[in-house]
N, C-alpha and C positions, 0 to 999 in steps of 0.2 A: 188424589192422595192415597198412599198405601194404608192398609189397616194397621201395621205396627206404628206408623207415624200418628195416626188418629188416637191410638190407645196411649201413646206417650204424652200427647197433648192433654188428654183427659186426666191422666195421672198427675200431670203437673198442675192442673187446675185444682184437683182435690187436695194436693199437698201444699197449696199456697200458704194457707193460714197456719197449718201444722208446722211448717218450716220455721215461720216467724216465731211461733210459741216455743219451738225447741231452742232456737238461738237465745231468746230472752231467758228461758229457764236455765240454760247452761251458763249464761253470763252472770246471773244472780248467784248461782251456786258457787262460781269461782270468786266472786266478790265477798261472799260470806265464809269462805273456807277459813279454818283455824290458822293462826299464825304461830310459828315456832319461836318462842321467846328465848330459848336457851342460846341461840347464836347472837354474836355481837351485831350482826346486820340481819334484821328479821326478814324472812321471806315467806311468800305464801305458798303453801303446799296443796296441790290439787289432787283430790282423790282419784284413784284409777277409774272408778266408775264414770266420773265426769269426763275423763280423757276419751273413754270409749263412746260416750254420747256425743262428744264434740266431733270426733272423727267421723262418726256415722252420719251425723247431721250434714257435715261438709261434703261428703261423698254424694249423699243424696241430692244436695243442692246442685253440685256440678253435673251430675247425671241428668237432672231435670233441665238444666240449661242446654245440654247436648241434645236432648229430646226436642226442646223448643226450636233448635236450629234447623231441624228438618233433615230429611235423608240426603239432601244435596250437600251437606257440610262435609268438608275434608279436613281432618286434623292430623294427617300424616299416617293414620292407621289404615287407610284404604288404598286404592290403586293410585300410584304417582305418574307423572308424565313420562313418556318413553323417551329413551336417549335418541337424539337426532343424528342422522348420518347423511352423507352425500354419496350417491351411487352413480355409476356409469355402466354402460352396456358392454358386455364382452362381444368383440367382433372377430370375425374369421376373414383372413386375407391370404392371397397367394404370396407366400414368402419363401426364401431359400431356407432349406433346413440347415441347422447348425453344423459346423465342422469344428471340433475342439482340438486345439494345439496348445503346447506349453511355451510360454515366452518368459522374458526376464525384464525387470524394470531397469531402465537406463536414465541417467540424468539428461535433462533437455540440453544442457550445455556443460561442457567440462573444459576448464581453462587452467593450463600450467603457466603461472605467472613468474617471469624471470626478471632480473635486474637489467635496466637499460644501460647502466655504466657501472664500472667497478667501484668498490668501496668496502668499508668495514661495517658489519651489522652492529648498530647501536642499540636497537630495540626491536623485539619481536612481539607484536601486540596481540596475536591470536594463537589459539591452540586448536588442535584436531577436533572436529565435531562442532566447533563454534559457528553460530550463524553470524553472517556478516552482510552489511548493506552495500549497495552500489556506491563506490567512492570512499568507502571507509578504509583507513590506513591499516596496512597489514604488517609491513616491515619498514623500519627507519634506518637508513645508513648515515654514517658520520658526515656532518656538513660544516664543521667549525671553520675550515679554510675557506670554503665558499662564502660563508657569511662575512668573513673579513674582506674578501674581494668585493662582495656586494656593497659593504659600507664604503670602501674606497671608490667604487664606481659611482655611487650616489653623491659623494663629496665632489668628484670631478664634474658631474652633471650640474651641481649647484654653481660651480665656478663658471661653466659655460653659459648658464642662464643669466648670471650677473653680467657677464661681458656682453651678452646680447642685449640686455636691458640698457646698458650704457650706450651701445650704438643706437638703438632705437630712440633714446631720449635726445640725441643730438648734442651739439656743443653747449657748454654752459656760458652765461654771460661773462664770467670772469676770463674764460679762454679767449673770447672774442676781444675783450678789452686788452688783454695781453698782446694779442696779435696786432691789434690796431697800434699799440704803443711801439711795438717793434718796427712796424711799417713806418710810423712817423719818424723814428730815430734814423732808420735807413734813408728816408727822404732828406732829412736834415744833413746827414753825412754826405749824400750825393750832391746836394746843393753847394755845401761848403767846398767839396773837392773841385766842383766845376768852376767856382769863383777863383780858387787858387790857381787852377790851370790858366784861366784867363789872364791873371796877373803875371804869371811867369811868361806867357806868350808875349805880353807887351814889353816885358823887361828883356826878353831875348832879342827883340829887334834893336835895342840900344846896347847889346852885349852886356847887360847887367845881370843876366841869369845864364847859367851854364846849360850846356845841352843835357847833362845828366839830371839836373834839377827839373827841366822841362819834361823829360821822359818819366821821371818818377810822379810828377803831377798828372800827366796823362794816365798813368797806370792806376793811380788812386781814384781818379774820376771815373774810369771805367769799372773799377772794382766796386765802388759805392753804387754805381748805376745798376750793376748786376745784383747787389745785395738788396737794393730797393725793390727790384723786379721780383726777387724771391720772397721778400716780406709781403709784398702786395698779393702774390699768389697764395701764400700761406694764409693770409687773412681771408681771402676769398674762400678757400677751402674750409676754414673753420666756420665761416658764416653759413655755408651750404650744408655743413655736417657730413656724417659718414656717407659713403657711396651705397647705393642700393645693393651692389654686388657683395660688399663687405657684410652687410646685414644678412643677406641670403646664405653666405658662407658660414656665418656663425649659427644661423638656424639649422643648417645642414649638420653642423658639428654637434648641436644639441640633440637632433634627431638620431644621429650615429650613437651618441652616448646612451640614449634611451634603449636602443636596440641592444647595446652591450649589456645593459642592466637586465633586459629581458632574457638574454642568453644565460646570464648567470642565474637568474631566478628559475629558468627552465631546468638547468642542471641541478639546482637545489631541489626542485619538485621531483625530478627523476630519482632522487635519493629517498623519496617516500613512495613505496610500492602500495598501490591502492587496489581494491577489488573492483573488477569491471562490471559486475552485476550482483544482484541479491543471490545469496547462496550459502553453502556450508563449506568449511575448510576440510578437505578430505586428505591432505598430505602436507608435511613440512619437510623441507630439504635442507635447512640450515638452522643456525642458532646464534644467539647474541655473541659477539666477539669474532665471529668467523669473517675471513676475507673472501669476497666474491668477485668474480670477473663479470664483465658485461655479457649478458645472455645466460648466465647461470640460473637454474630454476630455484625458486625460493618456496612457493606455496601453490597448492592446487585447490581451485574452487569448483564446486559442482552446483548447478541450479536444480532445485527440487520443488519449486513452486508449481511447476508443471513437469510431468515425467513422460517418457515414452516407454512403450512395451515393444520390445523387438521379438517378433514371433516368426519362425520359419514356416513357410507354406509351400506346398508343392505347386508345380505349374498349373495343374488342373484347377486348384482352388484360388491361387493367386490371380488367374486370369478372369475370374468371376467377380473380383472385388473392384470397387470404384472408390476414388478419393472421397472422403466424407461420410463413407458408410458407417452407421452406428455399430458399435462392437461391445458386447457385454464381457466384462473382465471380472474373474473371481480370484481371490487370494485365500489360501488355507488359513492364514493368520488373521483374516477379517471375515469370518463367516457371516456376520450380521450386516455387512455392507453390500449395497448394490451399486456397482460402479459401471458406468457406460462411457466409453471413449468413442473416438472416430479415427478412421484410417487417415493417417497424415501423408504417407508416401509408401510406395512399393519400389523396392530396388529392382531394376529390370535385368539383373545378372545373377545367375544361380551360383550357389556355393559349389565349388568344384568337386567336393567330396560328397556332400549330403544331397546335392542337386535340389535344393530348396531356395526360395526367394525371400529374403528378409522383408517382412511387413512391419511398419512402425505405426503403433496406435498411440495417440496423444491423450493423456488424462490430466485433469486438474487434480492436484494434491490437496489434502486437508491436513490440519496441524493440531496436535494435542497440546496440553499445557506445557509451557516452556519452549514454544516454538519447535517441538519435535515433529517432524513430518510423519504422516501416517504411512505413506509409501516410501520405502527405502531402496536405494540403488542395490540391485542384485536380487531382490525378492523374486520368487518364482510366481508366475501368474498363469491361470487357466483362461485362455482366450476362446470365445464362441464366435467363430466367423460365420456370417451368413453367405456361405459359399456352396452349400449342397444343392440337391435337387429341389425344384419348386413344388410346394404343396400348400393346400389350403389349411391353415392352422389357426387356433384361437389366440388372440392377443389381448392383454389387459394393460391399463395404464400403470406406469411405474409406482404410482402412489397406492396402488391396490395391494402391493406385496407387503406382508408382514414377515420380517426376518427376526428369528429368535433362536439363538444358540445353534446356529447351522440349519434350522428348520425353515422351510419357506411355505407360506400358506396365503390364502385369500379368504375373504368372507363374502359369500353370495347371499343375496336377500330373496327370500321366497314370500312375495306379497300375499296378503290375505285374499285379494280378489283382483279382478282385472284392472279396476280404477282405484284400488286402495293404495294409500301411501303409508300403510303400516304392514309390517311383516316380520318374519323370523329369520335370523341369520344363521348360516351354516358355515363352519370352517372346513376348508378343503386343502389338503396338502398337495403342492404342485412341484414339478421339476421345471426349471427355467430353460429357455432356449435362446434364440437370437433376439437382438434388440433392433428396433426400427423406430427412429425418432423418439417419441416419448412412450412408446409401447414396448412390452416384453412378451415374447411368445411363452406360453405356459403349457405343460403337459400334465393332465390329471383328469379328475372327474368333472370337467367343465365343458360347456358348449356355448356356441354363439347365441346371443340374445339374453343370457342371464344377466342379472344386475349384480355388480360387484361394488363393494364399499371402497371409496377412495379417500374420504375424509371421516375421521372418527373411528378408524378400525384398530387403533392402538390398544384399547382396553375392552374390546368386545369379547364375548365368550360364545361358543357354539350353542345354539338354542335360544339365545337372548332375543327378546322382542325390541323392535326399533321403529322409529318413524323416519322416513327417508324422502329426500328430494333428488331429482336428477341434476347432475353437474352440467351447467350450460356452457362451460369452457372447453371441456374435452371434446374434440371433433375426431372422428375416425380418420386415420391416415389415408390420404388419397380420396377422402370422401368430400 
């Protein structure tokens, strides 16, 4: 134990009984203090001397308790724990030096949407600058006549369906009974005519019947025989029901009518112009009430969820690029943003006047409140292509960069010792170079092997003491 601690303990022991006496005395004085009777509600007035004694006694008691706690107690007045950070090592790799060119933001897709068929504009649902979703209705043409045609086609389809059902259900019992009765009547007539013919034939032998009567009887007998044959055939047809071919024909007619309805519905759908993808309305070419012909443009949509940077590169540098190479992109309007894209394609034919090759770098866009894109079409961009000569340069993880009001810096940790996990941070201003995967090349007072803060660097100040651990996730590129 230290000498001050032992002294404090001795003081506490000597003051033990004195403190109790002080508290008892103060309490008794307060209890016997005079009462002001002039007021409606009497209150106790404590003399100033008693206030001084009470405060002094309380302070002495608290101080004694602090002393008894010992030198190891920490009540917020001593040293607090150091802020923890995660660090990674600055590495040096052979990389191509940066080649800076200026490019421009272009939408990933631009679509001028026209009318598939002619018609009158009934409703224009969007305005310039408005965000639209894929499949969202943009323009509505008048469809009243087509809707009437659709109702008529549906009614015709219902008629065909009922006729098909009638054929598929076959003959009703009442129809069969009717056919049987007609056949029975035809048979009776045939038998009666046959008997009359036989009678007349017998009479003709005795010359009791004329030749004309005999011919008429023969004709009636033959006619009734034909009628009976027809009635029998009709009865058989009704019993068997409709032919398979008749049912197939009616089904084909139903299918044909359904296709007619689909054609009308397709024409109606073409009267509603929809967005082919998520994007923004960049132009309008018509208005409500205007008559348009098939193929006339109505609205233009651009996709900005992802954008492309079109940058012209000379043959010397374009030939050193490969698809997928990481590219750092800066925007004067966004000084505090670190944006890294990738080479998407290189056009293999030079501009006839500038003798440069268009290089397209793809970037994911971000959005502010109200679905306003951060990167707008036409914005100028400074592109850092890794297309220069190879040199061994220091690289740091992207998370190590602190961007504030156009300034770029990193925090390096200088450990207290070789195996220490405590150190002092130092802020170093840097200039950025090329990007390589998750690493950024930096220029400044840095060297390979230094420890740079990658987590917890947002609120650090140069000269601040920290405790640190190594980041197990970050691996050097190519290592």
